[in-house]
C-alpha positions as CSV (number, residue, x, y, z in Angstrom):
1,M,-21.9,-52.3,-14.3
2,D,-18.2,-51.3,-14.1
3,V,-18.9,-48.3,-16.3
4,V,-21.6,-47.1,-13.9
5,L,-19.3,-47.5,-10.9
6,T,-16.4,-45.8,-12.7
7,G,-18.7,-42.9,-13.6
8,R,-19.9,-42.5,-10.1
9,L,-16.3,-42.7,-8.7
10,D,-15.2,-40.1,-11.1
11,K,-18.1,-37.8,-10.1
12,D,-17.3,-38.3,-6.4
13,D,-13.6,-37.8,-7.1
14,L,-14.4,-34.6,-9.1
15,S,-16.6,-33.3,-6.2
16,T,-13.8,-34.0,-3.7
17,K,-11.2,-32.2,-5.9
18,L,-13.6,-29.2,-6.4
19,G,-14.0,-29.0,-2.6
20,L,-10.3,-29.0,-2.1
21,L,-9.8,-26.4,-4.8
22,A,-12.5,-24.2,-3.3
23,R,-10.7,-24.5,0.1
24,K,-7.3,-23.6,-1.5
25,I,-8.9,-20.6,-3.2
26,E,-10.2,-19.3,0.1
27,E,-6.8,-19.8,1.7
28,V,-5.1,-17.8,-1.0
29,K,-7.8,-15.1,-0.7
30,V,-7.0,-14.8,3.0
31,E,-3.3,-14.7,2.3
32,V,-3.7,-11.9,-0.2
33,H,-6.0,-9.9,2.1
34,D,-3.5,-10.3,5.0
35,S,-0.6,-9.3,2.8
36,L,-2.4,-6.2,1.6
37,V,-3.4,-5.2,5.1
38,K,0.2,-5.7,6.3
39,K,1.7,-3.6,3.4
40,H,-0.8,-0.9,4.0
41,G,0.1,-0.9,7.6
42,E,3.7,-0.5,6.7
43,F,3.1,2.1,4.0
44,Y,0.7,4.5,5.7
45,P,2.9,5.6,8.6
46,L,5.8,6.3,6.1
47,F,3.4,8.2,3.9
48,D,2.1,10.3,6.8
49,A,5.6,11.0,8.0
50,T,6.6,12.1,4.5
51,V,3.6,14.5,4.3
52,Q,4.5,16.0,7.6
53,L,8.2,16.4,6.5
54,R,7.1,18.0,3.3
55,S,5.0,20.5,5.3
56,R,8.0,21.3,7.5
57,V,10.3,21.7,4.5
58,S,7.8,24.1,2.9
59,N,7.6,26.2,6.1
60,V,11.4,26.4,6.2
61,H,11.5,27.4,2.5
62,T,9.0,30.2,3.3
63,D,11.1,31.3,6.2
64,I,14.2,31.4,4.0
65,D,12.5,33.4,1.3
66,T,11.2,35.9,3.9
67,T,14.7,36.2,5.4
68,L,16.3,36.6,2.0
69,A,13.9,39.4,1.1
70,V,14.7,41.2,4.3
71,I,18.4,40.9,3.7
72,E,18.1,42.1,0.1
73,K,16.1,45.1,1.3
74,Q,18.6,46.0,3.9
75,V,21.5,45.6,1.4
76,R,19.7,48.0,-1.0
77,I,19.2,50.5,1.9
78,V,22.9,50.4,2.9
79,A,24.1,50.6,-0.7
80,S,22.0,53.7,-1.4
C-alpha cells in the first residue's frame, strides 16, 4: 500500500511542479515581450531621427555640389 501512496504522491507532486513551471514560463514570456516592446520604443525614435538627419545631410550635400558647380563656372569665365 505504501507503493501506491508513494506513486500517487509523486504524480501529485509532478503535477504541482508542472503547474509551477508553466506559470514561470508564462512570466518569462511576458518579461521578454515587455523588454522587446521597451527596446523597440527606445530604438524607433532614434532610427526616425537618424533617417531625418540623413535626409538633411543629403540636401546640404546637394546644395554644396550646386554651389561648387556655380563657383567653378564663374572661375572659368573670369579666367578666360
